[in-house]
MARGULUM-991285 format. One record per atom (N, C-alpha, C): residue number from 1; chain; x, y, z. Coordinates in steps of 0.1 Angstrom, whole numbers. Layout:
<rs>
   seq   mol       x       y       z
   NUM     A       X       Y       Z
...
</rs>
This chain:
<rs>
   seq   mol       x       y       z
     1     A     202      28    -219
     1     A     196      17    -213
     1     A     207       6    -210
     2     A     217       5    -220
     2     A     227      -5    -218
     2     A     236      -1    -206
     3     A     238      11    -204
     3     A     246      16    -193
     3     A     240      12    -179
     4     A     227      12    -178
     4     A     220       8    -166
     4     A     221      -7    -164
     5     A     220     -15    -175
     5     A     223     -29    -174
     5     A     237     -32    -169
     6     A     246     -25    -174
     6     A     260     -26    -169
     6     A     261     -23    -154
     7     A     253     -15    -149
     7     A     253     -12    -135
     7     A     245     -22    -126
     8     A     240     -32    -133
     8     A     233     -43    -126
     8     A     217     -42    -126
     9     A     212     -33    -133
     9     A     197     -31    -134
     9     A     191     -41    -144
    10     A     180     -46    -140
    10     A     171     -54    -150
    10     A     162     -44    -156
    11     A     162     -43    -169
    11     A     154     -33    -176
    11     A     142     -40    -183
    12     A     130     -33    -182
    12     A     118     -37    -188
    12     A     112     -25    -195
    13     A     106     -28    -207
    13     A      99     -17    -214
    13     A      86     -14    -207
    14     A      82      -2    -206
    14     A      68       2    -201
    14     A      63      12    -212
    15     A      50      14    -211
    15     A      44      24    -220
    15     A      51      37    -220
    16     A      57      41    -231
    16     A      63      54    -232
    16     A      77      55    -226
    17     A      83      44    -223
    17     A      97      45    -217
    17     A     101      31    -212
    18     A     109      31    -201
    18     A     114      19    -195
    18     A     115      20    -180
    19     A     116       8    -174
    19     A     117       7    -160
    19     A     129      -2    -157
    20     A     137       2    -147
    20     A     148      -6    -143
    20     A     148      -9    -128
    21     A     153     -20    -124
    21     A     153     -24    -109
    21     A     165     -31    -106
    22     A     171     -28     -94
    22     A     182     -36     -89
    22     A     180     -37     -74
    23     A     183     -49     -69
    23     A     182     -52     -54
    23     A     195     -55     -49
    24     A     198     -48     -37
    24     A     211     -50     -30
    24     A     208     -50     -15
    25     A     210     -62      -9
    25     A     207     -63       5
    25     A     192     -60       8
    26     A     189     -51      17
    26     A     176     -47      20
    26     A     171     -35      13
    27     A     178     -32       2
    27     A     174     -20      -6
    27     A     170     -23     -20
    28     A     160     -17     -25
    28     A     155     -18     -39
    28     A     157      -5     -46
    29     A     164      -4     -57
    29     A     166       8     -65
    29     A     157       6     -77
    30     A     150      17     -81
    30     A     141      16     -93
    30     A     144      29    -101
    31     A     143      27    -114
    31     A     144      38    -123
    31     A     132      38    -133
    32     A     125      49    -134
    32     A     114      50    -143
    32     A     118      62    -152
    33     A     118      59    -166
    33     A     122      69    -175
    33     A     113      69    -187
    34     A     108      81    -191
    34     A      99      82    -202
    34     A     107      87    -215
    35     A     101      85    -226
    35     A     107      89    -239
    35     A     109     105    -239
    36     A     101     112    -231
    36     A     101     126    -230
    36     A     112     131    -221
    37     A     119     122    -214
    37     A     130     126    -205
    37     A     126     127    -191
    38     A     113     124    -187
    38     A     109     125    -173
    38     A     116     113    -166
    39     A     122     116    -155
    39     A     129     106    -147
    39     A     124     106    -133
    40     A     122      93    -128
    40     A     119      91    -113
    40     A     129      81    -108
    41     A     136      84     -98
    41     A     145      74     -92
    41     A     138      71     -78
    42     A     137      59     -75
    42     A     131      55     -62
    42     A     140      45     -55
    43     A     141      47     -42
    43     A     149      37     -34
    43     A     140      33     -22
    44     A     138      20     -20
    44     A     130      15      -9
    44     A     140       8       0
    45     A     141      13      13
    45     A     149       6      23
    45     A     140       0      33
    46     A     143     -13      35
    46     A     135     -21      45
    46     A     143     -20      58
    47     A     137     -13      68
    47     A     143     -11      81
    47     A     141     -21      91
    48     A     129     -27      92
    48     A     127     -37     102
    48     A     115     -45      98
    49     A     115     -58     103
    49     A     103     -66     101
    49     A     100     -73     114
    50     A      87     -74     117
    50     A      83     -80     129
    50     A      72     -90     126
    51     A      71    -101     134
    51     A      61    -111     132
    51     A      58    -118     145
    52     A      45    -121     147
    52     A      42    -128     160
    52     A      29    -135     158
    53     A      26    -146     165
    53     A      13    -152     165
    53     A       2    -143     170
    54     A     -10    -144     164
    54     A     -21    -135     168
    54     A     -34    -143     167
    55     A     -42    -141     177
    55     A     -56    -146     177
    55     A     -65    -135     173
    56     A     -71    -135     162
    56     A     -80    -124     157
    56     A     -94    -130     155
    57     A    -103    -125     163
    57     A    -117    -129     163
    57     A    -118    -144     164
    58     A    -110    -150     172
    58     A    -111    -165     174
    58     A    -103    -173     164
    59     A     -96    -167     155
    59     A     -89    -174     145
    59     A     -74    -172     147
    60     A     -67    -183     149
    60     A     -52    -183     151
    60     A     -45    -179     138
    61     A     -36    -170     138
    61     A     -29    -166     126
    61     A     -16    -160     130
    62     A     -10    -153     120
    62     A       3    -147     122
    62     A       2    -132     118
    63     A       6    -123     126
    63     A       7    -109     124
    63     A      21    -106     119
    64     A      22     -98     108
    64     A      35     -94     103
    64     A      35     -79      99
    65     A      46     -72     101
    65     A      47     -58      97
    65     A      61     -56      91
    66     A      62     -48      81
    66     A      75     -44      75
    66     A      75     -29      74
    67     A      86     -24      80
    67     A      88      -9      81
    67     A      98      -6      70
    68     A      94       4      62
    68     A     103       8      51
    68     A     103      23      49
    69     A     113      28      43
    69     A     114      42      39
    69     A     115      42      24
    70     A     107      51      18
    70     A     107      53       3
    70     A     113      67       0
    71     A     123      67      -8
    71     A     129      80     -12
    71     A     128      82     -27
    72     A     125      94     -32
    72     A     123      96     -46
    72     A     131     108     -51
    73     A     135     108     -63
    73     A     141     120     -70
    73     A     135     121     -83
    74     A     130     133     -87
    74     A     123     136    -100
    74     A     131     146    -107
    75     A     132     145    -120
    75     A     139     154    -129
    75     A     135     152    -143
    76     A     139     161    -152
    76     A     138     159    -166
    76     A     152     160    -171
    77     A     157     149    -177
    77     A     171     148    -181
    77     A     172     140    -194
    78     A     183     142    -202
    78     A     186     134    -213
    78     A     191     120    -209
    79     A     188     110    -217
    79     A     191      96    -213
    79     A     206      94    -210
    80     A     215     102    -217
    80     A     229     100    -214
    80     A     233     104    -200
    81     A     225     112    -193
    81     A     228     116    -179
    81     A     224     105    -169
    82     A     217      95    -173
    82     A     211      85    -164
    82     A     222      78    -156
    83     A     232      73    -162
    83     A     242      65    -153
    83     A     248      73    -142
    84     A     252      85    -144
    84     A     258      93    -133
    84     A     247      97    -123
    85     A     235     100    -127
    85     A     224     103    -117
    85     A     221      91    -109
    86     A     220      79    -115
    86     A     217      67    -108
    86     A     227      63     -98
    87     A     240      65    -102
    87     A     251      62     -92
    87     A     251      72     -80
    88     A     248      84     -83
    88     A     247      95     -73
    88     A     236      92     -63
    89     A     224      87     -69
    89     A     213      84     -60
    89     A     216      72     -52
    90     A     223      62     -57
    90     A     226      50     -49
    90     A     235      54     -37
    91     A     244      64     -39
    91     A     253      68     -28
    91     A     246      78     -19
    92     A     235      83     -22
    92     A     229      94     -14
    92     A     226      89       0
    93     A     230      97      10
    93     A     227      93      24
    93     A     223     106      31
    94     A     211     108      34
    94     A     206     120      40
    94     A     207     119      55
    95     A     212     108      60
    95     A     215     107      75
    95     A     203     103      83
    96     A     191     100      77
    96     A     180      96      85
    96     A     176      82      82
    97     A     176      74      92
    97     A     173      60      91
    97     A     158      57      92
    98     A     151      66      99
    98     A     136      65     101
    98     A     129      78      97
    99     A     117      77      93
    99     A     110      89      89
    99     A     107      98     101
</rs>
């Protein structure tokens, strides 16, 4: 857990494990880890946001949309492997900007 803090993650305890999160630009990196070794790495990339005025059923308001991509990696690993996996996931680029 200390290694993830050193990588810039804010760590919070959750039932049966911990959760870590780091934000960088338009990307959110998340780590979910259980005491049993179950790991989920998640990356949310915000690709585009749109907003415009909209009249909906006679009510003036604002319409907004955020387009994002969610990527996940699941594995069962010992806690000492987390730093290298997290760094590899942060560098992962599958070449697709949109789904």
